[in-house]
N, C-alpha and C positions, 0 to 999 in steps of 0.2 A: 553509463547511465541509461542505454538504452534496454540494458535487461533488467535495471529497475523501474522502468516503465511498463515492459510487458510483465513482470512478476506483480507488480501493481493492478494492472488491467485484469490478469486472471482472478485474482484475489476479489479485485470490486465485483467483476463478474458473478462470482460464485456466491460470495458473502451478500453482495445486493441483492441478489436473485431469491436468496434467503429472506432477506429483511423484507421484500417485497411480498412475498408469499405469506410469509407470518402476520404481517400489519396491514395485505389490504386483499387476500383470497377472497375471505367471504364475502367484501362487498362487490368484487368483480363475480363472483358467482352469481350473486343475487341481483345483479343489474345496478346497484346504488351507488357505483363509483360514481364521483364527480372530479371536475377537471380537477381541483386542487389535491384532492388523492393522488392524482396523475403524475402532477408535480412533484409531490412528498414522495412517492416511489421512484422517480428518476432522481431525486437527490439522493435516496438511499445509496445509490451505486456511489456516489462521491466519497462519501463517508470513509467506506472501506478503502480507496482509492488512496486517499490524503492520508489516513493512517498507515499503511503498507510503504507509500512512499517515503513519509517522513521518518519511519522507523529504519527503513533500510539506509537512507542517507545517513542518518545519525551512528547507526552501526558503523559503516563505511568510516565516518570521521574518527569516532571512536578507536577502531582499528588502526587507523594513521596516526593516531596521537602514539597510541601504545608504541608500534614499530619506531615512531622517530623518536620515542624516548630509551627505547631499549638500545638504539644505535647513537645514541647521544648526537641528535640530530642530522644522522648522515642522510644524503637526499634518497629517496625512495626508488627512483630510476636505478641506484646501481645498487639497490640491495639484492643480495642473491635470494634471498627467500621472501615473497610477498604475501606468506598466505596469514590470514587471522583465525586465532584459535579462539 
């Protein structure tokens, strides 16, 4: 799960920064940024983090379900090839 958190953090930093620039750069440049805009810009980082984390966890669950079904519920630790395609 640490890799999911790391990847989600990277996605959030990149996408959140793009969101913040697109939505608030003009206000920041002209000095009309208010505290509510700062709060919204910070929340802009949470959305891509949550979406990235959710999609990674669900993809992992789907992969596990496919492996379990293909091996007739053989426990995953004994499975010789744990790769999802």
